[in-house]
PDB file of the backbone (N, CA, C, O) and the ligand in Angstrom, with CONECT records:
HET     ZN  A 101       1
ATOM      1  N   UNK A   1     -24.012  -6.448  41.655  1.00  0.00           N
ATOM      2  CA  UNK A   1     -23.480  -5.938  40.015  1.00  0.00           C
ATOM      3  C   UNK A   1     -22.132  -6.529  39.792  1.00  0.00           C
ATOM      4  O   UNK A   1     -21.184  -6.378  40.562  1.00  0.00           O
ATOM      5  N   UNK A   2     -22.115  -7.134  38.813  1.00  0.00           N
ATOM      6  CA  UNK A   2     -20.729  -7.885  38.731  1.00  0.00           C
ATOM      7  C   UNK A   2     -19.653  -6.837  38.175  1.00  0.00           C
ATOM      8  O   UNK A   2     -18.516  -6.876  38.645  1.00  0.00           O
ATOM      9  N   UNK A   3     -19.940  -6.019  37.310  1.00  0.00           N
ATOM     10  CA  UNK A   3     -19.120  -5.010  36.840  1.00  0.00           C
ATOM     11  C   UNK A   3     -19.358  -3.405  36.847  1.00  0.00           C
ATOM     12  O   UNK A   3     -20.465  -3.130  37.310  1.00  0.00           O
ATOM     13  N   UNK A   4     -18.810  -2.592  36.561  1.00  0.00           N
ATOM     14  CA  UNK A   4     -19.126  -1.326  36.414  1.00  0.00           C
ATOM     15  C   UNK A   4     -19.490  -0.715  35.247  1.00  0.00           C
ATOM     16  O   UNK A   4     -19.876   0.454  35.260  1.00  0.00           O
ATOM     17  N   UNK A   5     -19.426  -1.297  34.328  1.00  0.00           N
ATOM     18  CA  UNK A   5     -19.458  -0.849  32.921  1.00  0.00           C
ATOM     19  C   UNK A   5     -20.580  -0.141  32.553  1.00  0.00           C
ATOM     20  O   UNK A   5     -20.407   0.835  31.823  1.00  0.00           O
ATOM     21  N   UNK A   6     -21.759  -0.443  32.926  1.00  0.00           N
ATOM     22  CA  UNK A   6     -22.861   0.153  32.580  1.00  0.00           C
ATOM     23  C   UNK A   6     -23.165   1.614  33.168  1.00  0.00           C
ATOM     24  O   UNK A   6     -23.904   2.479  32.698  1.00  0.00           O
ATOM     25  N   UNK A   7     -22.343   1.640  34.388  1.00  0.00           N
ATOM     26  CA  UNK A   7     -22.479   2.838  35.292  1.00  0.00           C
ATOM     27  C   UNK A   7     -21.336   3.921  34.739  1.00  0.00           C
ATOM     28  O   UNK A   7     -21.499   5.132  34.593  1.00  0.00           O
ATOM     29  N   UNK A   8     -20.202   3.183  34.488  1.00  0.00           N
ATOM     30  CA  UNK A   8     -18.904   4.095  34.080  1.00  0.00           C
ATOM     31  C   UNK A   8     -18.836   4.299  32.392  1.00  0.00           C
ATOM     32  O   UNK A   8     -18.338   5.352  31.993  1.00  0.00           O
ATOM     33  N   UNK A   9     -19.232   3.503  31.585  1.00  0.00           N
ATOM     34  CA  UNK A   9     -19.016   3.753  30.276  1.00  0.00           C
ATOM     35  C   UNK A   9     -19.884   4.776  29.694  1.00  0.00           C
ATOM     36  O   UNK A   9     -19.427   5.117  28.604  1.00  0.00           O
ATOM     37  N   UNK A  10     -20.951   5.392  29.996  1.00  0.00           N
ATOM     38  CA  UNK A  10     -21.668   6.529  29.393  1.00  0.00           C
ATOM     39  C   UNK A  10     -20.630   7.787  29.501  1.00  0.00           C
ATOM     40  O   UNK A  10     -20.425   8.502  28.520  1.00  0.00           O
ATOM     41  N   UNK A  11     -20.085   7.977  30.567  1.00  0.00           N
ATOM     42  CA  UNK A  11     -19.074   9.078  30.709  1.00  0.00           C
ATOM     43  C   UNK A  11     -18.093   9.024  29.817  1.00  0.00           C
ATOM     44  O   UNK A  11     -17.684   9.964  29.135  1.00  0.00           O
ATOM     45  N   UNK A  12     -17.636   7.707  29.818  1.00  0.00           N
ATOM     46  CA  UNK A  12     -16.303   7.513  28.777  1.00  0.00           C
ATOM     47  C   UNK A  12     -16.609   8.000  27.542  1.00  0.00           C
ATOM     48  O   UNK A  12     -15.938   8.804  26.895  1.00  0.00           O
ATOM     49  N   UNK A  13     -17.883   7.372  27.158  1.00  0.00           N
ATOM     50  CA  UNK A  13     -18.247   7.600  25.833  1.00  0.00           C
ATOM     51  C   UNK A  13     -18.501   9.028  25.471  1.00  0.00           C
ATOM     52  O   UNK A  13     -18.039   9.457  24.414  1.00  0.00           O
ATOM     53  N   UNK A  14     -19.119   9.709  26.172  1.00  0.00           N
ATOM     54  CA  UNK A  14     -19.070  11.016  26.378  1.00  0.00           C
ATOM     55  C   UNK A  14     -18.009  11.991  26.136  1.00  0.00           C
ATOM     56  O   UNK A  14     -18.100  12.997  25.433  1.00  0.00           O
ATOM     57  N   UNK A  15     -16.878  11.539  26.867  1.00  0.00           N
ATOM     58  CA  UNK A  15     -15.458  12.136  26.818  1.00  0.00           C
ATOM     59  C   UNK A  15     -14.913  11.873  25.421  1.00  0.00           C
ATOM     60  O   UNK A  15     -14.293  12.703  24.757  1.00  0.00           O
ATOM     61  N   UNK A  16     -15.216  10.599  25.034  1.00  0.00           N
ATOM     62  CA  UNK A  16     -14.373  10.180  23.669  1.00  0.00           C
ATOM     63  C   UNK A  16     -15.023  11.101  22.881  1.00  0.00           C
ATOM     64  O   UNK A  16     -14.260  11.889  22.321  1.00  0.00           O
ATOM     65  N   UNK A  17     -16.511  11.285  22.608  1.00  0.00           N
ATOM     66  CA  UNK A  17     -17.144  11.865  21.737  1.00  0.00           C
ATOM     67  C   UNK A  17     -16.718  13.282  21.682  1.00  0.00           C
ATOM     68  O   UNK A  17     -16.497  13.824  20.599  1.00  0.00           O
ATOM     69  N   UNK A  18     -16.592  13.921  22.848  1.00  0.00           N
ATOM     70  CA  UNK A  18     -16.408  15.442  22.951  1.00  0.00           C
ATOM     71  C   UNK A  18     -14.817  15.753  22.766  1.00  0.00           C
ATOM     72  O   UNK A  18     -14.411  16.912  22.846  1.00  0.00           O
ATOM     73  N   UNK A  19     -13.910  14.623  22.507  1.00  0.00           N
ATOM     74  CA  UNK A  19     -12.664  15.065  21.847  1.00  0.00           C
ATOM     75  C   UNK A  19     -12.676  14.846  20.330  1.00  0.00           C
ATOM     76  O   UNK A  19     -11.609  14.983  19.731  1.00  0.00           O
ATOM     77  N   UNK A  20     -13.725  14.537  19.691  1.00  0.00           N
ATOM     78  CA  UNK A  20     -13.698  14.537  18.337  1.00  0.00           C
ATOM     79  C   UNK A  20     -14.177  15.905  17.509  1.00  0.00           C
ATOM     80  O   UNK A  20     -15.101  16.553  18.003  1.00  0.00           O
ATOM     81  N   UNK A  21     -13.693  16.270  16.510  1.00  0.00           N
ATOM     82  CA  UNK A  21     -14.032  17.416  15.771  1.00  0.00           C
ATOM     83  C   UNK A  21     -15.563  17.613  15.803  1.00  0.00           C
ATOM     84  O   UNK A  21     -16.043  18.662  16.233  1.00  0.00           O
ATOM     85  N   UNK A  22     -16.291  16.648  15.366  1.00  0.00           N
ATOM     86  CA  UNK A  22     -17.593  16.784  15.307  1.00  0.00           C
ATOM     87  C   UNK A  22     -18.514  17.427  16.479  1.00  0.00           C
ATOM     88  O   UNK A  22     -19.608  17.928  16.222  1.00  0.00           O
ATOM     89  N   UNK A  23     -18.104  17.382  17.475  1.00  0.00           N
ATOM     90  CA  UNK A  23     -18.550  17.578  18.860  1.00  0.00           C
ATOM     91  C   UNK A  23     -17.955  18.985  19.514  1.00  0.00           C
ATOM     92  O   UNK A  23     -18.327  19.421  20.603  1.00  0.00           O
ATOM     93  N   UNK A  24     -17.099  19.536  18.775  1.00  0.00           N
ATOM     94  CA  UNK A  24     -16.306  20.570  19.384  1.00  0.00           C
ATOM     95  C   UNK A  24     -17.314  21.822  19.602  1.00  0.00           C
ATOM     96  O   UNK A  24     -17.497  22.355  20.696  1.00  0.00           O
ATOM     97  N   UNK A  25     -17.845  22.150  18.570  1.00  0.00           N
ATOM     98  CA  UNK A  25     -18.876  23.379  18.863  1.00  0.00           C
ATOM     99  C   UNK A  25     -20.148  23.020  19.581  1.00  0.00           C
ATOM    100  O   UNK A  25     -20.707  23.918  20.210  1.00  0.00           O
ATOM    101  N   UNK A  26     -20.655  21.854  19.565  1.00  0.00           N
ATOM    102  CA  UNK A  26     -21.716  21.429  20.306  1.00  0.00           C
ATOM    103  C   UNK A  26     -21.625  20.152  20.958  1.00  0.00           C
ATOM    104  O   UNK A  26     -22.044  19.105  20.465  1.00  0.00           O
ATOM    105  N   UNK A  27     -20.975  20.282  22.265  1.00  0.00           N
ATOM    106  CA  UNK A  27     -20.584  19.027  22.982  1.00  0.00           C
ATOM    107  C   UNK A  27     -21.694  18.080  23.403  1.00  0.00           C
ATOM    108  O   UNK A  27     -22.791  18.579  23.652  1.00  0.00           O
ATOM    109  N   UNK A  28     -21.551  16.941  23.496  1.00  0.00           N
ATOM    110  CA  UNK A  28     -22.453  16.018  23.944  1.00  0.00           C
ATOM    111  C   UNK A  28     -22.518  16.188  25.505  1.00  0.00           C
ATOM    112  O   UNK A  28     -21.484  16.300  26.164  1.00  0.00           O
ATOM    113  N   UNK A  29     -23.709  16.203  26.046  1.00  0.00           N
ATOM    114  CA  UNK A  29     -23.955  16.738  27.482  1.00  0.00           C
ATOM    115  C   UNK A  29     -24.120  15.498  28.379  1.00  0.00           C
ATOM    116  O   UNK A  29     -23.776  15.502  29.561  1.00  0.00           O
ATOM    117  N   UNK A  30     -24.685  14.394  27.730  1.00  0.00           N
ATOM    118  CA  UNK A  30     -24.914  13.318  28.742  1.00  0.00           C
ATOM    119  C   UNK A  30     -24.938  11.958  27.632  1.00  0.00           C
ATOM    120  O   UNK A  30     -25.103  12.197  26.436  1.00  0.00           O
ATOM    121  N   UNK A  31     -24.787  10.716  28.049  1.00  0.00           N
ATOM    122  CA  UNK A  31     -24.930   9.732  27.429  1.00  0.00           C
ATOM    123  C   UNK A  31     -25.503   8.655  28.280  1.00  0.00           C
ATOM    124  O   UNK A  31     -25.360   8.685  29.502  1.00  0.00           O
ATOM    125  N   UNK A  32     -26.188   7.644  27.629  1.00  0.00           N
ATOM    126  CA  UNK A  32     -26.711   6.849  28.776  1.00  0.00           C
ATOM    127  C   UNK A  32     -27.350   5.524  27.667  1.00  0.00           C
ATOM    128  O   UNK A  32     -27.846   5.641  26.546  1.00  0.00           O
ATOM    129  N   UNK A  33     -27.135   4.452  28.381  1.00  0.00           N
ATOM    130  CA  UNK A  33     -27.579   3.223  27.843  1.00  0.00           C
ATOM    131  C   UNK A  33     -29.178   3.137  27.869  1.00  0.00           C
ATOM    132  O   UNK A  33     -29.855   3.282  28.887  1.00  0.00           O
ATOM    133  N   UNK A  34     -29.700   2.864  26.514  1.00  0.00           N
ATOM    134  CA  UNK A  34     -31.182   2.891  26.646  1.00  0.00           C
ATOM    135  C   UNK A  34     -31.947   1.194  27.047  1.00  0.00           C
ATOM    136  O   UNK A  34     -33.118   0.986  27.362  1.00  0.00           O
ATOM    137  N   UNK A  35     -30.951   0.293  26.914  1.00  0.00           N
ATOM    138  CA  UNK A  35     -31.368  -1.120  27.245  1.00  0.00           C
ATOM    139  C   UNK A  35     -30.945  -1.665  28.188  1.00  0.00           C
ATOM    140  O   UNK A  35     -30.273  -2.691  28.084  1.00  0.00           O
ATOM    141  N   UNK A  36     -31.284  -1.023  29.508  1.00  0.00           N
ATOM    142  CA  UNK A  36     -30.756  -1.489  30.754  1.00  0.00           C
ATOM    143  C   UNK A  36     -31.989  -2.113  31.561  1.00  0.00           C
ATOM    144  O   UNK A  36     -33.071  -1.529  31.618  1.00  0.00           O
ATOM    145  N   UNK A  37     -31.767  -3.232  32.123  1.00  0.00           N
ATOM    146  CA  UNK A  37     -32.977  -3.805  32.859  1.00  0.00           C
ATOM    147  C   UNK A  37     -32.342  -4.028  34.145  1.00  0.00           C
ATOM    148  O   UNK A  37     -31.118  -4.133  34.221  1.00  0.00           O
ATOM    149  N   UNK A  38     -33.314  -4.128  35.449  1.00  0.00           N
ATOM    150  CA  UNK A  38     -32.842  -4.362  36.597  1.00  0.00           C
ATOM    151  C   UNK A  38     -33.406  -5.581  37.324  1.00  0.00           C
ATOM    152  O   UNK A  38     -34.243  -5.457  38.218  1.00  0.00           O
ATOM    153  N   UNK A  39     -32.888  -6.865  36.888  1.00  0.00           N
ATOM    154  CA  UNK A  39     -33.433  -7.978  37.262  1.00  0.00           C
ATOM    155  C   UNK A  39     -33.145  -8.303  38.828  1.00  0.00           C
ATOM    156  O   UNK A  39     -31.999  -8.140  39.247  1.00  0.00           O
ATOM    157  N   UNK A  40     -34.078  -8.718  39.617  1.00  0.00           N
ATOM    158  CA  UNK A  40     -33.939  -8.968  40.892  1.00  0.00           C
ATOM    159  C   UNK A  40     -33.706 -10.637  41.172  1.00  0.00           C
ATOM    160  O   UNK A  40     -34.525 -11.544  41.025  1.00  0.00           O
ATOM    161  N   UNK A  41     -32.380 -10.704  41.598  1.00  0.00           N
ATOM    162  CA  UNK A  41     -31.827 -12.034  42.010  1.00  0.00           C
ATOM    163  C   UNK A  41     -31.614 -12.259  43.474  1.00  0.00           C
ATOM    164  O   UNK A  41     -31.026 -11.582  44.317  1.00  0.00           O
ATOM    165  N   UNK A  42     -32.340 -13.551  43.554  1.00  0.00           N
ATOM    166  CA  UNK A  42     -32.213 -13.626  45.266  1.00  0.00           C
ATOM    167  C   UNK A  42     -32.514 -12.527  46.132  1.00  0.00           C
ATOM    168  O   UNK A  42     -31.955 -12.262  47.196  1.00  0.00           O
ATOM    169  N   UNK A  43     -33.609 -11.811  45.483  1.00  0.00           N
ATOM    170  CA  UNK A  43     -34.163 -10.556  46.504  1.00  0.00           C
ATOM    171  C   UNK A  43     -33.135  -9.581  46.335  1.00  0.00           C
ATOM    172  O   UNK A  43     -33.208  -8.774  47.262  1.00  0.00           O
ATOM    173  N   UNK A  44     -32.119  -9.287  45.470  1.00  0.00           N
ATOM    174  CA  UNK A  44     -31.427  -8.305  45.361  1.00  0.00           C
ATOM    175  C   UNK A  44     -31.413  -7.697  43.922  1.00  0.00           C
ATOM    176  O   UNK A  44     -31.175  -8.431  42.963  1.00  0.00           O
ATOM    177  N   UNK A  45     -31.655  -6.418  43.768  1.00  0.00           N
ATOM    178  CA  UNK A  45     -31.631  -5.848  42.446  1.00  0.00           C
ATOM    179  C   UNK A  45     -30.366  -5.847  41.757  1.00  0.00           C
ATOM    180  O   UNK A  45     -29.370  -5.575  42.427  1.00  0.00           O
ATOM    181  N   UNK A  46     -30.249  -6.085  40.628  1.00  0.00           N
ATOM    182  CA  UNK A  46     -29.026  -6.063  39.839  1.00  0.00           C
ATOM    183  C   UNK A  46     -29.222  -5.250  38.577  1.00  0.00           C
ATOM    184  O   UNK A  46     -30.345  -4.769  38.429  1.00  0.00           O
ATOM    185  N   UNK A  47     -28.289  -5.010  37.615  1.00  0.00           N
ATOM    186  CA  UNK A  47     -28.320  -4.486  36.543  1.00  0.00           C
ATOM    187  C   UNK A  47     -27.678  -5.313  35.290  1.00  0.00           C
ATOM    188  O   UNK A  47     -26.654  -5.979  35.440  1.00  0.00           O
ATOM    189  N   UNK A  48     -28.270  -5.228  34.211  1.00  0.00           N
ATOM    190  CA  UNK A  48     -27.972  -5.916  32.877  1.00  0.00           C
ATOM    191  C   UNK A  48     -28.189  -5.191  31.794  1.00  0.00           C
ATOM    192  O   UNK A  48     -28.907  -4.191  31.835  1.00  0.00           O
ATOM    193  N   UNK A  49     -27.613  -5.595  30.731  1.00  0.00           N
ATOM    194  CA  UNK A  49     -28.183  -5.034  29.289  1.00  0.00           C
ATOM    195  C   UNK A  49     -28.972  -5.914  28.657  1.00  0.00           C
ATOM    196  O   UNK A  49     -28.763  -7.121  28.777  1.00  0.00           O
ATOM    197  N   UNK A  50     -30.109  -5.367  27.804  1.00  0.00           N
ATOM    198  CA  UNK A  50     -30.915  -6.204  27.239  1.00  0.00           C
ATOM    199  C   UNK A  50     -30.867  -6.020  25.794  1.00  0.00           C
ATOM    200  O   UNK A  50     -30.359  -4.983  25.368  1.00  0.00           O
ATOM    201  N   UNK A  51     -31.396  -7.012  24.866  1.00  0.00           N
ATOM    202  CA  UNK A  51     -31.460  -6.575  23.322  1.00  0.00           C
ATOM    203  C   UNK A  51     -32.664  -7.047  22.747  1.00  0.00           C
ATOM    204  O   UNK A  51     -32.974  -8.229  22.896  1.00  0.00           O
ATOM    205  N   UNK A  52     -33.430  -6.213  22.063  1.00  0.00           N
ATOM    206  CA  UNK A  52     -34.612  -6.538  21.348  1.00  0.00           C
ATOM    207  C   UNK A  52     -34.191  -7.369  20.318  1.00  0.00           C
ATOM    208  O   UNK A  52     -33.143  -7.140  19.715  1.00  0.00           O
ATOM    209  N   UNK A  53     -35.044  -8.490  20.011  1.00  0.00           N
ATOM    210  CA  UNK A  53     -35.042  -9.462  19.121  1.00  0.00           C
ATOM    211  C   UNK A  53     -36.257  -9.756  18.302  1.00  0.00           C
ATOM    212  O   UNK A  53     -37.319  -9.941  18.897  1.00  0.00           O
ATOM    213  N   UNK A  54     -36.208  -9.823  16.871  1.00  0.00           N
ATOM    214  CA  UNK A  54     -37.139 -10.022  16.133  1.00  0.00           C
ATOM    215  C   UNK A  54     -37.320 -11.514  15.541  1.00  0.00           C
ATOM    216  O   UNK A  54     -36.430 -12.011  14.850  1.00  0.00           O
ATOM    217  N   UNK A  55     -38.341 -12.106  15.798  1.00  0.00           N
ATOM    218  CA  UNK A  55     -38.370 -13.503  15.318  1.00  0.00           C
ATOM    219  C   UNK A  55     -39.218 -13.753  14.116  1.00  0.00           C
ATOM    220  O   UNK A  55     -40.432 -13.637  14.287  1.00  0.00           O
ATOM    221  N   UNK A  56     -38.767 -14.089  12.880  1.00  0.00           N
ATOM    222  CA  UNK A  56     -39.844 -14.087  11.567  1.00  0.00           C
ATOM    223  C   UNK A  56     -40.335 -15.547  11.950  1.00  0.00           C
ATOM    224  O   UNK A  56     -39.507 -16.456  11.891  1.00  0.00           O
ATOM    225  N   UNK A  57     -41.414 -15.774  12.273  1.00  0.00           N
ATOM    226  CA  UNK A  57     -42.285 -16.937  12.324  1.00  0.00           C
ATOM    227  C   UNK A  57     -43.061 -17.532  11.098  1.00  0.00           C
ATOM    228  O   UNK A  57     -43.890 -16.878  10.465  1.00  0.00           O
ATOM    229  N   UNK A  58     -42.762 -18.670  10.853  1.00  0.00           N
ATOM    230  CA  UNK A  58     -43.651 -19.083   9.784  1.00  0.00           C
ATOM    231  C   UNK A  58     -45.204 -18.928   9.929  1.00  0.00           C
ATOM    232  O   UNK A  58     -45.798 -19.512  10.835  1.00  0.00           O
ATOM    233  N   UNK A  59     -45.803 -18.192   9.088  1.00  0.00           N
ATOM    234  CA  UNK A  59     -47.310 -18.001   9.136  1.00  0.00           C
ATOM    235  C   UNK A  59     -47.584 -16.763   9.746  1.00  0.00           C
ATOM    236  O   UNK A  59     -48.685 -16.220   9.654  1.00  0.00           O
ATOM    237  N   UNK A  60     -46.588 -16.274  10.392  1.00  0.00           N
ATOM    238  CA  UNK A  60     -46.918 -14.713  10.852  1.00  0.00           C
ATOM    239  C   UNK A  60     -46.423 -13.606   9.669  1.00  0.00           C
ATOM    240  O   UNK A  60     -45.456 -13.802   8.932  1.00  0.00           O
ATOM    241  N   UNK A  61     -47.307 -12.374   9.639  1.00  0.00           N
ATOM    242  CA  UNK A  61     -47.059 -11.610   8.745  1.00  0.00           C
ATOM    243  C   UNK A  61     -46.089 -10.428   9.295  1.00  0.00           C
ATOM    244  O   UNK A  61     -45.420  -9.723   8.539  1.00  0.00           O
ATOM    245  N   UNK A  62     -46.100 -10.314  10.571  1.00  0.00           N
ATOM    246  CA  UNK A  62     -45.020  -9.404  11.390  1.00  0.00           C
ATOM    247  C   UNK A  62     -44.170 -10.372  12.193  1.00  0.00           C
ATOM    248  O   UNK A  62     -44.441 -11.483  12.649  1.00  0.00           O
ATOM    249  N   UNK A  63     -43.018  -9.608  12.239  1.00  0.00           N
ATOM    250  CA  UNK A  63     -42.056 -10.490  13.186  1.00  0.00           C
ATOM    251  C   UNK A  63     -42.576 -10.476  14.646  1.00  0.00           C
ATOM    252  O   UNK A  63     -43.254  -9.534  15.055  1.00  0.00           O
ATOM    253  N   UNK A  64     -42.260 -11.502  15.401  1.00  0.00           N
ATOM    254  CA  UNK A  64     -42.597 -11.615  16.870  1.00  0.00           C
ATOM    255  C   UNK A  64     -41.355 -10.952  17.512  1.00  0.00           C
ATOM    256  O   UNK A  64     -40.215 -11.334  17.245  1.00  0.00           O
ATOM    257  N   UNK A  65     -41.623  -9.944  18.367  1.00  0.00           N
ATOM    258  CA  UNK A  65     -40.874  -9.176  19.189  1.00  0.00           C
ATOM    259  C   UNK A  65     -40.574  -9.898  20.413  1.00  0.00           C
ATOM    260  O   UNK A  65     -41.518 -10.364  21.052  1.00  0.00           O
ATOM    261  N   UNK A  66     -39.349 -10.054  20.834  1.00  0.00           N
ATOM    262  CA  UNK A  66     -39.054 -10.524  22.256  1.00  0.00           C
ATOM    263  C   UNK A  66     -37.674  -9.972  22.649  1.00  0.00           C
ATOM    264  O   UNK A  66     -36.946  -9.375  21.856  1.00  0.00           O
ATOM    265  N   UNK A  67     -37.392 -10.200  23.845  1.00  0.00           N
ATOM    266  CA  UNK A  67     -36.422  -9.507  24.596  1.00  0.00           C
ATOM    267  C   UNK A  67     -35.353 -10.396  25.165  1.00  0.00           C
ATOM    268  O   UNK A  67     -35.774 -11.246  25.951  1.00  0.00           O
ATOM    269  N   UNK A  68     -34.002 -10.381  24.926  1.00  0.00           N
ATOM    270  CA  UNK A  68     -33.221 -11.142  25.792  1.00  0.00           C
ATOM    271  C   UNK A  68     -32.452 -10.357  26.831  1.00  0.00           C
ATOM    272  O   UNK A  68     -32.388  -9.144  26.629  1.00  0.00           O
ATOM    273  N   UNK A  69     -31.899 -10.807  27.831  1.00  0.00           N
ATOM    274  CA  UNK A  69     -31.099 -10.262  28.731  1.00  0.00           C
ATOM    275  C   UNK A  69     -29.636 -10.725  28.712  1.00  0.00           C
ATOM    276  O   UNK A  69     -29.557 -11.921  28.990  1.00  0.00           O
ATOM    277  N   UNK A  70     -28.653 -10.240  28.510  1.00  0.00           N
ATOM    278  CA  UNK A  70     -27.361 -10.474  28.430  1.00  0.00           C
ATOM    279  C   UNK A  70     -27.103 -11.447  29.567  1.00  0.00           C
ATOM    280  O   UNK A  70     -27.905 -11.262  30.483  1.00  0.00           O
ATOM    281  N   UNK A  71     -26.370 -12.274  29.760  1.00  0.00           N
ATOM    282  CA  UNK A  71     -25.854 -13.255  30.723  1.00  0.00           C
ATOM    283  C   UNK A  71     -24.296 -12.687  31.132  1.00  0.00           C
ATOM    284  O   UNK A  71     -23.844 -12.792  32.272  1.00  0.00           O
ATOM    285  N   UNK A  72     -23.685 -12.172  30.190  1.00  0.00           N
ATOM    286  CA  UNK A  72     -22.250 -11.684  30.467  1.00  0.00           C
ATOM    287  C   UNK A  72     -22.346 -10.071  30.007  1.00  0.00           C
ATOM    288  O   UNK A  72     -23.170  -9.563  29.245  1.00  0.00           O
ATOM    289  N   UNK A  73     -21.466  -9.567  30.572  1.00  0.00           N
ATOM    290  CA  UNK A  73     -21.223  -8.056  29.984  1.00  0.00           C
ATOM    291  C   UNK A  73     -20.701  -8.107  28.667  1.00  0.00           C
ATOM    292  O   UNK A  73     -19.725  -8.806  28.396  1.00  0.00           O
ATOM    293  N   UNK A  74     -21.351  -7.337  27.751  1.00  0.00           N
ATOM    294  CA  UNK A  74     -20.800  -7.302  26.433  1.00  0.00           C
ATOM    295  C   UNK A  74     -19.383  -6.514  26.257  1.00  0.00           C
ATOM    296  O   UNK A  74     -18.772  -6.587  25.191  1.00  0.00           O
ATOM    297  N   UNK A  75     -18.919  -5.795  27.303  1.00  0.00           N
ATOM    298  CA  UNK A  75     -17.884  -4.862  27.047  1.00  0.00           C
ATOM    299  C   UNK A  75     -16.622  -5.363  27.870  1.00  0.00           C
ATOM    300  O   UNK A  75     -15.499  -5.102  27.438  1.00  0.00           O
ATOM    301  N   UNK A  76     -16.773  -6.030  28.967  1.00  0.00           N
ATOM    302  CA  UNK A  76     -15.689  -6.694  29.737  1.00  0.00           C
ATOM    303  C   UNK A  76     -15.748  -8.133  29.879  1.00  0.00           C
ATOM    304  O   UNK A  76     -14.788  -8.656  30.444  1.00  0.00           O
ATOM    305  N   UNK A  77     -16.756  -8.927  29.445  1.00  0.00           N
ATOM    306  CA  UNK A  77     -16.930 -10.183  29.657  1.00  0.00           C
ATOM    307  C   UNK A  77     -17.222 -10.807  30.870  1.00  0.00           C
ATOM    308  O   UNK A  77     -17.132 -12.031  30.976  1.00  0.00           O
ATOM    309  N   UNK A  78     -17.617  -9.976  31.941  1.00  0.00           N
ATOM    310  CA  UNK A  78     -17.779 -10.515  33.455  1.00  0.00           C
ATOM    311  C   UNK A  78     -19.401 -11.007  33.431  1.00  0.00           C
ATOM    312  O   UNK A  78     -20.398 -10.441  32.983  1.00  0.00           O
ATOM    313  N   UNK A  79     -19.258 -12.068  33.983  1.00  0.00           N
ATOM    314  CA  UNK A  79     -20.895 -12.833  34.080  1.00  0.00           C
ATOM    315  C   UNK A  79     -21.490 -11.786  34.997  1.00  0.00           C
ATOM    316  O   UNK A  79     -20.901 -11.229  35.923  1.00  0.00           O
ATOM    317  N   UNK A  80     -22.839 -11.581  34.581  1.00  0.00           N
ATOM    318  CA  UNK A  80     -23.745 -10.539  35.397  1.00  0.00           C
ATOM    319  C   UNK A  80     -24.005 -11.093  36.837  1.00  0.00           C
ATOM    320  O   UNK A  80     -23.977 -10.462  37.894  1.00  0.00           O
ATOM    321  N   UNK A  81     -24.258 -12.388  36.636  1.00  0.00           N
ATOM    322  CA  UNK A  81     -24.913 -13.121  37.789  1.00  0.00           C
ATOM    323  C   UNK A  81     -24.289 -14.458  38.068  1.00  0.00           C
ATOM    324  O   UNK A  81     -23.731 -14.987  37.106  1.00  0.00           O
ATOM    325  N   UNK A  82     -24.284 -14.952  38.954  1.00  0.00           N
ATOM    326  CA  UNK A  82     -23.883 -16.301  39.334  1.00  0.00           C
ATOM    327  C   UNK A  82     -24.822 -17.318  39.320  1.00  0.00           C
ATOM    328  O   UNK A  82     -25.884 -17.194  39.930  1.00  0.00           O
ATOM    329  N   UNK A  83     -24.515 -18.400  38.630  1.00  0.00           N
ATOM    330  CA  UNK A  83     -25.430 -19.486  38.386  1.00  0.00           C
ATOM    331  C   UNK A  83     -26.443 -19.645  39.735  1.00  0.00           C
ATOM    332  O   UNK A  83     -25.868 -19.642  40.823  1.00  0.00           O
ATOM    333  N   UNK A  84     -27.650 -19.757  39.730  1.00  0.00           N
ATOM    334  CA  UNK A  84     -28.491 -20.017  40.801  1.00  0.00           C
ATOM    335  C   UNK A  84     -29.299 -21.702  40.838  1.00  0.00           C
ATOM    336  O   UNK A  84     -30.058 -22.002  41.759  1.00  0.00           O
TER     337      UNK A  84
HETATM  338 ZN    ZN A 101     -18.339  -5.063  32.209  1.00  0.00          ZN2+
END
C-alpha cells in the first residue's frame, strides 16, 4: 500500500462530521469508503479506490457501465503502485 488514506481518512471524516452542529445530537458512528478494490499486484494484495463510469455509446439506449481504478491516491497524490 502506497499511502494510508483509505484506512485513515474515514476516522478523520467521522471526527470532522461529529464536530459539526448537525451531528451533535446523533453522531456519526462509522464512516467507510464504498469504492475500494483490492488488486493483486505481483502476488501481493493492494488497495485502491475505484469509480463507476457511464459511457453514452452511439446506438445504445442505455449507458454502458464500466469501472476505473485510480492509479494515484485522489487525496494525497501518491501512486498506488509502481509501474510493472
Ligand atoms: Zn493517499
